[in-house]
N, C-alpha and C positions, 0 to 999 in steps of 0.2 A: 245654539249660536244663532243670532238674528242680526238683520241689517235693515235699517230704515231709510226711506227716501221721502222727502217732502215734495209734494206735488203743488202746482200753482193753485192758489186759493187756500193754502195752508193745510191742506189735507195730508196726513201722514200715512204712508203705506209701510207695513212691516213685512219683511220676508225672512223666512227661516231657512237655514241651509240644512239640507239633508246629506246623507253620506255620498250622494252622487256628485256634488260640486267639489268636494274635498279631494277627489281622485286625480287632480292634475299631476301632482308629484308622483303618485303611483303610476300613472300612465307613462310618464317619462322614464321612470325606473323600469317598468315592464318593457318598454320599447328598447332600452339599452340592453336589458338582459336578453331579449329576443334576438337582437343584432349580434351580441356576443355568442349566443348559442348557435346562430346560423354560421358565423365565422368558424367556430369550433367544429361544426359538422362538415364544413367545406374542407378544413384541414385534414380531418379524419378520412374523408373520401379521397382526397389527394394522396395521402399516405398509402391507403389500400390500393389505389390504382397504380402507384409507382411500384409497389411490391408485386403486383400481378404482372406488370409490363417488364420490369427489370429482371433479367435472368442472372445477374451478378457476375457475368464473365468479362465485361468490358473494362471495368475499373475507371477511375476518374481520368479526365483529360490531363495530360502532363503529370502523370503519377510518378515520373522519375524512374520507371522500370528500365532495365537495360535490354537492348535488343542486339543479338549477335548477327554479324554480317552473313547474309545469304540464308537466314533462317526462313522457313516457310511454314504455313499452317493451312488447315483445310477447314472450310466452313460448310455445314450442311443445313439447309433451310427446308422445312416441311410445311406445306400449306395445309391448314386444318380443313378437313372435309374433301379436299381435292385429291388427296392421296398421292401428290407428286412431290418430288424433292429435287434439289439441285445442289451440286457440289462445286465450290469455287476454291481455287488454289491462290493464295496470296503470298507475296514475298515482302518481307520487312526491309525497310531502308537501312543502309549501312550506317553505323554511328558516325557522328561528326568527329573529325580528327581534332585534337587540341592543337593550338598554335605551334607547339614544339615539334609536331610531326608534319608540319606544312612548310614546304620549301617554296620561297617566293623570289622571283627575279624581277627587278625593276629596270625598265629600259626608258631612256630619255629621248622622246621624240619631240620635245618642246623647243629645243634650241637654247634653253636657259642653262648655263653652266652650273653643275652641281645639283640639279633638280632630282635626278635619279638617286644620287648618294643620300640626299636629305630624306627622301621618301623611304629608302631602304633602311636607314637608321631608325626612322620612326616605327617602321614595322618590326625591326629587330628588338626595339624597346618593348614591344607588345608580346614578345616571346616567339615570333616567327623565325624560322631558319631562312636566312637571306643569302642569296648568291651575289657574286660581284656585279654591281650595277654597271651599265654601259650605255653608250649612245646607240640610237637606231635612226631609221629614216624619219624625217619630220612628218608630223600628222596633226590633225585638228581634233581636240577632245581626248579625254582619258578613256582607257578601256582596260578591263581585267579579263584575261583568258584563263580558262580552267581545263585541266586534264580530266578525263572521265573519272567519276567518283569523288571529285573535289569541288563540285559546283556550290555546295553550301558554304564550304570553307572560304572559297574565293569571293563569294558574295559578302562574307564577313570582312575579308580583306578590303573589298571595294568600299565598304562603309568607312574605312580609315583613310581613304584617298579623297582629296578635295576634288570638286568639280563633278560629283555624281557620275562616276564612270559607268558605262555599260558593262555587263558581265555576259560573256559569250564563251562557247566551247573553243578550245584551241584550234586555230585554222590549220589547214594542210597546204603547204608545208609550214611547220611551226617557226616562230621567230628564232633567229640564230642564237645559240647559247642556252636555249630553254629546255634542253633534253632532260636535265635532272631537276626541273622545277615543276611543282604542282600548280602554281598560279604564276601568271606573267602579267605584270602591271606595266602598261605603256602610257607614259605621261605625254600628253599632246599640248599644243599651244592653245 
């Protein structure tokens, strides 16, 4: 294969191509193959490292496993070369109660007639056990109180109440009529 160029003065110069000039396509293909090989090597190294690090006992996050209330486990950690170990006792959280097992009392501190009844009906339609709604002292802002062990459930109840209510532990003394309620919603102005 040859290529010619005409120089000023009409002189013609012939160039022949050798195997070296034709390699552009080969160099692109070689670079792509080298890149793919490096990516493959990185993936293999990553898999090997994960196998070495993961002991297989933790399971995926949110694996849906059930946890019984009050269960505890023991973890032992040993440092390599140091010869020391530590033991830690952990207690798993109690499972979240379904709405049918959560008793809710709604109190009206807003001064708007029927506000507590409307909110109580809305919560009942979501499956909560509702107590008879009633009026209470006027207050500003909504709040949801929880009895011990029902903080997560009452946080979910609070998400159903307008006005982004605060969620707090049941005060001492508790609101009147809240003895058999797990969550107490107080609607404020």
